[in-house]
C-alpha positions, 0 to 999 in steps of 0.5 A: 367033828373034822376040819377040812382045808379051810380050817373053818368048816367042820364036817358034822355027822348029825345031818338033820341038826342044821336043817332049821339054820341059815345056810350059805351056799358057795357056787364055783361057776365054770362054762359047763358045770359048777361046783357047790358046797354049803355051810351053816351058821356054826361052820358045819358043812351043810352040803358036801361038795357036789357038781351040777351041769349048767343046765335046767337039769343041773339047777333042779339037782341043786334045788333038790339038794336044798329042798329040806331048808327053808328058802328064806334061810338060804343064801347063795353066792357066786362070782360075777365071772364072764356070763356064767352066773346069769342063768343060775342066778336067775333060776335061783331068784325065780325059785325064791332063793336069795343070791349074791354076786361077788367080785372075783378079786374079793373072793380070791383075796379072801381065800388067800387070807384064809391061808390057802395057796392051792386053788380047786373048784371045791376050795373056791366053792367052800371059800365063797360059802365061808365068805358069806357066812362070815359076812365079809363081802360086798355084793354087786348090784344087778338091776332088774328089767324094770330099772332098765326100761325106766 
């Protein structure tokens, strides 16, 4: 196994091994596209970093990459930055995938605590995935429409 920049994520040559484990998907959002990677409970890279467009086609690409995993074993995380999170968050929730919104400041501090001084979209996605795996987050609460109408 080979370690990457985070030092915590290992690249495994055994692909099918992690399909029954919980996976933690880090999504680094931007205006037009998002960078995504995932790790399993043992810090093995479950999905290599890839990009999607922030369109229905892009979100379907993400779902197709996740289709080999049980939905109740997938946890996605993303920063609550601007309004970029809204569409992908809603789309994933509608398809039965658990999502957490994270405070961007907390993600930044966690990345820094890992000793990373450089910042790229792939590193941000990996930082989010590891943060979820290590359960070092405070998720933000998003009310649903029923709470708003009450």
